[in-house]
Wavefront OBJ file of the C-alpha trace (Angstrom):
o trace
v -146.428 -132.319 -143.328
v -148.500 -132.123 -146.575
v -150.956 -129.463 -147.525
v -153.962 -129.027 -149.671
v -152.279 -127.691 -152.792
v -155.322 -125.813 -154.017
v -155.600 -123.781 -150.770
v -151.956 -122.635 -150.938
v -152.240 -121.834 -154.655
v -155.357 -119.709 -153.877
v -153.574 -118.074 -151.083
v -150.631 -117.026 -153.264
v -152.981 -115.816 -156.015
v -155.173 -113.869 -153.538
v -152.075 -112.150 -152.034
v -150.484 -111.720 -155.407
v -147.222 -113.216 -154.248
v -144.891 -115.932 -155.521
v -143.534 -119.093 -153.791
v -140.368 -117.200 -153.418
v -142.086 -114.255 -151.758
v -143.794 -116.669 -149.309
v -140.495 -118.497 -148.627
v -138.889 -115.139 -147.663
v -141.818 -114.273 -145.372
v -141.732 -117.736 -143.785
v -137.956 -117.729 -143.611
v -137.565 -121.024 -145.448
v -135.848 -122.135 -148.620
v -138.059 -121.620 -151.740
v -137.676 -125.395 -152.361
v -139.841 -126.103 -149.240
v -142.668 -124.061 -150.694
v -142.189 -125.753 -154.093
v -142.407 -129.129 -152.293
v -145.698 -128.049 -150.790
v -147.013 -126.840 -154.114
v -146.132 -130.334 -155.583
v -147.986 -132.152 -152.798
v -144.773 -133.343 -151.286
v -144.082 -133.508 -147.631
v -141.714 -131.079 -145.929
v -139.502 -131.575 -142.930
v -140.490 -130.731 -139.387
v -138.657 -127.402 -139.371
v -140.511 -126.142 -142.472
v -143.790 -127.478 -141.055
v -143.250 -125.602 -137.900
v -142.511 -122.400 -139.745
v -145.573 -122.908 -141.930
v -147.820 -123.319 -138.807
v -146.182 -120.352 -137.146
v -146.580 -118.190 -140.173
v -150.253 -118.895 -140.607
v -151.102 -119.599 -137.038
v -152.631 -122.896 -135.959
v -156.244 -121.996 -136.406
v -155.601 -121.085 -140.056
v -152.874 -123.664 -140.834
v -155.072 -126.490 -139.849
v -157.306 -125.900 -142.888
v -154.202 -126.083 -145.195
v -152.877 -129.374 -143.812
v -153.965 -132.437 -145.553
v -154.662 -134.528 -142.536
v -155.848 -137.561 -144.523
v -152.682 -137.596 -146.560
v -150.484 -137.691 -143.483
v -152.645 -140.258 -141.774
v -153.445 -138.155 -138.754
v -156.509 -136.630 -137.059
v -156.606 -132.884 -136.760
v -155.867 -132.287 -133.083
v -157.705 -128.973 -133.087
v -161.101 -130.507 -134.068
v -163.267 -132.014 -131.434
v -164.983 -135.223 -132.423
v -168.294 -133.745 -131.304
v -167.770 -130.675 -133.515
v -167.536 -132.812 -136.634
v -170.797 -134.544 -135.915
v -173.011 -131.462 -135.532
v -174.945 -130.432 -138.597
l 1 2 3 4 5 6 7 8 9 10 11 12 13 14 15 16 17 18 19 20 21 22 23 24 25 26 27 28 29 30 31 32 33 34 35 36 37 38 39 40 41 42 43 44 45 46 47 48 49 50 51 52 53 54 55 56 57 58 59 60 61 62 63 64 65 66 67 68 69 70 71 72 73 74 75 76 77 78 79 80 81 82 83
């Protein structure tokens, strides 16, 4: 899983926490958060914990679906075509 770096940086800034703080809250190694902040992919275990921490509805906005070559499974095709 890869995420939109700017969104995670904004989240950390808004909450006034560090990557280490988030890693502790998510119960992952800080290196996993550092990978996300560098635009690198994390393993399935870290991705699962990320989604669990934020909840699927919120996490879907952080995930860089284009970068991982997947469609967001939580978005209906008809929802994206409505303006």
